[in-house]
C-alpha positions in Angstrom: 103.6 133.2 126.9 101.9 130.0 125.7 99.0 128.9 127.7 97.2 125.5 127.6 93.5 125.1 128.5 91.8 122.2 130.4 93.4 119.1 129.3 90.0 117.2 129.5 87.8 119.6 127.6 89.0 118.9 124.0 86.8 121.8 122.5 88.7 124.4 124.7 91.9 122.8 124.4 91.9 122.6 120.5 90.6 126.2 120.4 93.3 127.4 122.8 96.0 125.5 120.8 94.7 127.5 117.7 94.9 130.7 119.4 98.4 129.9 120.7 99.5 129.2 117.1 98.0 132.5 116.0 99.9 134.4 118.7 103.2 132.6 117.9 103.0 133.3 114.2 102.3 136.8 114.8 105.9 137.0 116.4 107.8 135.5 113.6 109.6 137.8 111.5 108.0 137.5 108.0 110.1 137.0 104.9 110.1 134.9 101.7 110.7 131.7 103.8 108.6 132.3 106.9 105.4 133.7 105.2 104.2 130.6 103.4 105.2 128.4 106.5 103.4 130.4 109.0 100.3 130.7 106.7 100.1 126.9 106.4 100.8 126.3 110.1 98.0 128.6 111.0 95.6 126.8 108.4 96.5 123.3 109.8 96.5 124.3 113.5 93.2 126.1 113.5 91.6 123.3 111.5 92.1 120.9 114.3 89.5 122.8 116.4 87.1 123.6 113.9 87.0 119.9 112.8 86.6 118.9 116.3 83.4 121.2 116.7 82.1 119.6 113.5 82.8 116.1 114.8 80.7 117.0 117.9 77.9 118.1 115.7 78.1 115.1 113.3 75.2 113.7 111.8 76.3 110.1 111.9 78.8 107.9 113.5 80.6 107.9 110.1 80.7 111.7 109.9 82.0 111.8 113.4 84.9 109.3 112.7 85.7 111.2 109.5 85.9 114.6 111.2 88.1 113.0 113.9 90.2 111.5 111.3 90.6 115.0 109.8 91.7 116.4 113.2 94.5 113.7 113.5 95.8 114.5 110.1 95.7 118.3 110.7 97.5 117.8 113.9 100.2 115.8 112.3 100.5 118.3 109.6 100.8 121.0 112.1 103.8 119.2 113.8 105.5 119.2 110.5 105.0 123.0 109.9 106.2 123.6 113.5 109.4 121.7 112.5 109.8 124.0 109.6 109.3 127.1 111.3 111.9 126.2 113.9 114.3 125.7 111.1 113.4 128.8 109.4 113.5 131.0 112.5 116.0 129.9 115.2 114.6 132.4 117.7 111.3 130.6 117.6 112.7 127.1 118.2 111.9 126.8 121.8 108.3 127.9 121.6 107.9 125.8 118.4 109.0 122.8 120.3 106.4 123.5 123.2 103.6 123.9 120.7 104.9 120.6 118.8 104.5 118.7 122.1 100.9 119.8 122.3 100.2 119.0 118.7 101.7 115.6 119.3 99.4 115.0 122.4 96.4 116.0 120.2 97.5 113.5 117.6 97.8 110.8 120.2 94.2 111.8 121.5 92.6 111.6 118.1 94.3 108.4 117.4 92.9 106.9 120.4 89.4 108.1 119.7 89.6 106.5 116.3 90.9 103.1 117.7 88.2 103.1 120.4 85.5 103.7 117.6 87.0 100.9 115.5 87.1 98.6 118.7 83.6 99.2 119.6 82.5 98.3 116.1 81.0 101.9 115.7 82.8 102.1 112.4 84.3 99.7 110.1 86.9 100.7 107.6 
């Protein structure tokens, strides 16, 4: 069963997302096709939370913005790997779709944070 955490605590939410991905990947039958995909999926999905934690401890506004940008990139990459695993293992398709939706929401959240930073003039690219 996939559980999602508090929608408004982003540290908790990204951490729970990484845990859900780990649990999901453990259930995938490993073969020559799925092994590299699950490996990449775990790396990108768990990186979201790790980089968000780093962003919260950032040493400057620029450092914060860069970490949030990485969170956005990793959540987009996670969506890609979820698409690939759904193709490689048809039994995982429905759970991959649910996880993809959460990755998409995270992408939108990080995009909004970046837009807010730029609008407030906290960082100019």
